[in-house]
N, C-alpha and C positions, 0 to 999 in steps of 0.2 A: 503494499499500498505507499504511495505518495505521501509522504506525511508534508512536503511543501504545499500542497493544494489546502484548499479549506476543507475544513471536515466534511460538509455536505455534499462536496464533489467525489469524497475518497468512496471509496469500493470493496465489498469484499469478492474475491475469484468468483466464487458465484453468485455474485450480483451482477459483476461484469459480463459471465457467462451469459445470462439470462436474459441481459439488456442486447446480446450479440446475436442471440436468436430470435428476440424479437425483431431486430432490423432485417433478418433474413426474410420474415414474413411480407407478403402483398402489403401494400397498400389500400387499407377501404376507405379513408376517408382522407381528400384533398382540398385545401383552401388557399386559394391563389389569391393577394392583394384584394382581397374583402374590404369592402368599405360600405356605411348605411349612412346618409346624411337625410337629417330631417330640415322641413323648413318651419320655419318660426317668423313672430313678428318682427324680431329683431335680427335677422337676419337666419342662412343655413345654421344649423347646429350637426357635429360632424360625432357620432355616437362612436364609431367603430372607424378605423383607419388603417389602410395597408395592413391588416391580419392574415398570415401567411404560417401553416403548418399542415402535417401530416400526422394521420395517426395506421396505424397498423393493427392489423386482425390480432385479435385477442388482446388487445391493451385496453388498459382501464385508466383513461385521463381525468383527471380533475382541472379544472378551470377555477381561480381563484382572483380576486382582484377589489381595488377600493369600491365601494358606494359609487355608483354613477360612472362605471368604465364599459358597462355594456354587455356583461353575461349573459344577463338574460337575453338580450337582444339578439347576442351572438347564436344562441341555442336554437332561438326560434324560427334563425334564417337557416340554421343547418337543419331543423325540423321541416321547411318550406310555409312555415306561418306566415313569415315577414320575409317582404324582396328585400333584397340586397340594391346598394347605387351602384356600385363596382366589385370589380372582380369575378370571382365565380367558385363554386363550393362544387367538387366532383365526388360521386360516389360510387365507388366501382369503378371510377372512369367517366361515370354518367353524369351530365348537369343536373343540379336538383334544382328545380323550378317550382317546386309546389309540394303540397306533404303526399306521403308514399309509404304502403307497408312496409318497405324495405328499409323504415325508420320508425322504432318505438317511442312515445316520451310520455313520462312521469312528471307530472308538477308537482308542486309542491303543494298548494289546494288539491283536498279530496273529489276528483272528480268522476266518481261512479256515479253513474245513473238511479237515484234514490229509488224509483218505481221497479226497478229489476234485482233478481237478487244476486246474489254473488255469482252463482255459475252462469244466469243471464247474461252479467256483466262481460265476462270471460268470452263468452260464444259472440258479443256483439259482433267483433271485426269478422271472424269469419263468414256468419251471416251472413253481413253488408256484402262480403267479397263473394256470394254467391254459392256457398258450402250447405251442405244438408243438414239438417237440425240433429240427423242422431253421430254423424261426421262430426259435428261443431260441440255436440255434447261430451262428446269420446274426448276430443282433445281439450277443451275446457276444463276436464276433471282433471287429465294431468298435469295440467299446468299448475292445477289446485294443490294437487298432490307435493309439485316441486315445492312449492313456496308454504306448506303445511297447513292448509286449508282446507281438505277436503272434507273435514268432516261440517264448515260451513256454509259448502256449496248451495243450501235454500235459503240462508241467512237473507237478511236485508242489511244495505250498509250501516242504517241508523242502528242496528244489533252488534255494530263490530266496535273495536278499539280504534284510535287513530293509526297505531302499527298495521294490524290485522287490514285496515282500507287500503294503504300503501302496498300492502303485499295482494291484494287483488287487483289493484292498478299496475302492478308489476307485472302480474301473471298476465293480463289484458294487453298490456303492451308486447309481450313475450309471445303470446297464440297463433301472434301472426310469423313469427319466427323471422325477424328484422335483421339486417344485417349489423345494424348502431342500436343501440340502445341510448337516447338521450334523458338523462332526467338532470331537471331544473330544481335545484335546493329540496328534493324531495322529503329528506327528513327534518328542514329547519324548523315543523309547525310542533315535532313530538319530544317529550321530556328528555333529558337526559339519559334515562336508562332504556326507554324503549330507543332512542335513536344508538344506542350502542349495541342492542340485539341488532337492528336492522340494519348498521352495517357488516356486522358478521354474516347476517344471513345473507346480505348482497354476495360480498365474498365468496359463499357457498353456493350460491345459485351460477354467479362467475363461473366459478370453477369446473361446475360440471355440465357446461352447456358451450357453444361455441359462440361465446358472443365477445361484441367491442361495446366498452361503454365510454361515453364522456357525460361528464357528471360536475356540476354548477355546484359549488358550495361557500361560502364566506366563511365556512369556518377551519382551520388552519389544523388542528389535531387531524379532523375527518379528513381534511387532504392529504396529509402524511401517512395515516394507516390505510387508506384505501388503494391508493392511485401508485401505477407506474410510472408516470410522469406528471409534472404539474405545470399548467399552462398559468404564467401570473400576467395579467393585466394590468395596464395602467390608465387612470383615466382621464378624460378633457385634453382631446379625443381618447376612446381605447385603441389603445396598441400593445402589441404582445413585446412585454418586457424582459422575461425570461422563460424557458423554457427547462426547467430541471428534473433529472433523473434523480427519482428518489433512491439512496441508497441503500433502504432498510429491506434484508433479507425476506422472502416469501416462503411458507406461509406465514401471514402475519397474526399477530398474537397483541392482545392488549399490553403487556408486561412491557415489550419493545420500547414504548415511549419512556422508559428509563435509562434507552442507551445513547452512547454519543451520536451516531448517526443518525436516529429521529431528532435527537434536540439539535441537532446541529441543521439538520433542513428548517424544523421550524422556527428556528433563529435565521435562517436566510429568507423564509417567507415574511417572518415580521420586518426585518430590514426593509424587504420591497416592499410591503404595503403600509408599514408605516416607518416611515424613513426620517429620521431626526430633523427637528426644527433648526433652522439658523436662529442664532442668539436674538432677542427682541432688541429694539432700539430703545432709548432713554423714553420717547415718547408712546412707544407701546408696554411699557414695562409700570408706565403710570395707570394705577386699576382705576376704572369711575368711579363714581361716590356711589355706594349702594344702600338703600334703606336698610335696615334690619328690623325684623319683624322678633324678637327674642328680647328676654329680660335683659337687662345690663349684666355684666359678668356672667352670664349663663354660657359660657363655650364650651365646644366641642371639641376643640384642639387643646 
């Protein structure tokens, strides 16, 4: 291991070999000079500018960045839900110009149809593609078994916990056998314990099926725990700041958050997302007069 490199760039031999194997796989998704511009009363607003990256088959990529960097805009364009203003998106070498079954999408909010059962929600995609009811039901039950919810096939969404709803949403996205699964902060609304379980569950699913994942998150621990590589965006406009290979070996487990590789990677992400501010001038250091609504000498410091 090269000790002259920053810790977050150092990789154990097994990790280096794994990334070498990844780079030998075919490219599933390629983004070239992608841009998004909105019109406003004050003039054009550049949400994303000159975004370039490639994702190989079976990679798990996380995208992070400060608020307003265009993470959700990016994933919506990859899903074909929003148009891009410049550049191109290629999935298996074909241009992405709209939604398609070759991309599965899981949102942060619970997007299940409340009037349908769990099984009917998962059957929805295949049925819309003309698949017969019997075959669609059979496939839905297979995917519900994969996410551990086959016993809740006849339940309705309001009868499920938040984590269970997202597992149904994942099954509904995967039943169409997409080439890539796009996830927009899917665990952001969950409590910490459920979120940790869902992260482990996602890794189990990813390990057992031929699936490529692009995962948007604002949580640096989540990105470091899940990802092969982390795409870091900067804001105003959103641009690629760095693409980091996570030096933490797989299979991942919670205890790895105490290792040097994990801590160094997270520290680098913190440095990119929250760079140190320049020293304040004398004028900026003068604090405005604040009205106090506490009793005299009732201090908390």
